[in-house]
N, C-alpha and C positions, 0 to 999 in steps of 0.2 A: 228069522229072516232079517230083522233090523240089525242084529248082531253081525251077520254076514256082510251086509251093506256097509256098516260102520268099519268092519275090519278091512274091507276092500278100499274104502275111502282113506283109512289110515295108511294102508300099504302104499297106495298111490301117492299120498302126501310125502311119505318117507323117500320115495324114489325121485322126487323133485329135487334138483340140485340147489344148493345154497346160492343165494344171490350175494355176491361179494361187492363191497364198496358202499359208500354212503349215497352217492348219486350215480345212477346207472344210465349209460347212454342206450337209447333204443333207436336204431337206425332203420329207416325204410329205404330200401335200395331196389334197383332193378336186377333181380337175380340173387336172392338171399343165400341160396345154396352155393352158388359160385363165389359170392362174397366170402362166405365162411371158409371155403377152400382156399381162397386167396389169403385171408387173414391167418390161416394155419401156416401157410408158406412164408408170409411176410412178417408176421408178428409172433409166431409160435403159439397161436391160439389153440385152445382145446375145446372141442364141441362137447357140451354136457347135456343138451336137450334139443329136440327138434320135433315140431308137429309134422305129421306126414304132408307130403306135397300133394297138391290137387292135380287134376287132369292137365292143367297148363304148366305144371312144374313149379308152382308157387307154394310158399309156406307162410303161415300166419305167425309163426314164432320159431326162432332159433336162438339158443343161449350158448354163448362162448365165455370162456375164461381167457383173458389176455393180461399177462403181467400182474396177476393177483387181483384183478377186478372182473366183474361181469360186463359183457357187452351183449346186447340183444339185437336181433335183426328180424325183419319181416319183409315180404314183398309188398308192393303196392297192389291195392284192390280197387281200381277206379269205379268199378260197378257197384261198390259199397260205400262210395264217398271218400276213398283214400287213394287219390291219384299219386303218381310218382312226381316229385318236385325236385328240382336241382337243390342240393344242400346250400344253404345261405347262412352266413354269420355263425357257423359252428366249426370248431376245430377240436378234434379228439387229441388229447394231450397225454402223452406217455412219458412218465418219469422212469428212466432206465439207468442201469448201472454201467453198461458198456455201450454208449451211444453209437460208436463206430460200427460195432457188430450188428446192432439192431437196425441202424440206418442202411447199412450195406445189404443185409438180408432182405429188407423191404424193397430196395431198388432192384436187386436181382430177381425178386418175385414179380416185378412189373410196376412198382410205384414210380410216379413221376416226381423228380426233385423240384420243389418250389423254391426252397432256400437251403443251400448246402449247410452242413454242420459248421458252426463257427462259435467262437467265444463272443457272447453278447455283452452289451453295456452293463448288465446287472451281474455279470460274472460267471454265468453258467454256459455250458456248451449247448447249442440249440440248433435245430434244423426242422424244415417242414417238407412234407410229401403229400401228393394227391394219389389216392388209390384209383383203380380202374372204374370204380363206382361213383366217383365224384366227391368222395369224402376227404377232407384235409386232415392230416395227422401231423402233429408236432411232437418232436422228441426233445427231451431235455435231460441233462446230466450235469452234476457238479464239475466244474473245470478242474 
């Protein structure tokens, strides 16, 4: 019996997708499932794991790969002490190879332009967007 439980545990562990990147963003948003769909359209995200949604359509964990890194999402659960708060002082920073293509795709998906792509004083091309969930995204590419 213990062998079967161990085999099941090992099997489940192997199905868990690898976490990519040294520091991984974990975003709490209003509508994690919808945010994941948006990130697929806007940033080419690939969903690699998701906990089932509850009766209110919320999920406690969703794992995406975006541009070679993991980004994780969850819905707010105010009844468990995790209310939704407006994002403050955080910018998701994407280093990309073709900033025009990445930026245009995100805008077409519904991101709001905060700062158009331009050559910055440090020499890179840089722009900022806000997604429909209130998260600010910066994109940068060598000029």
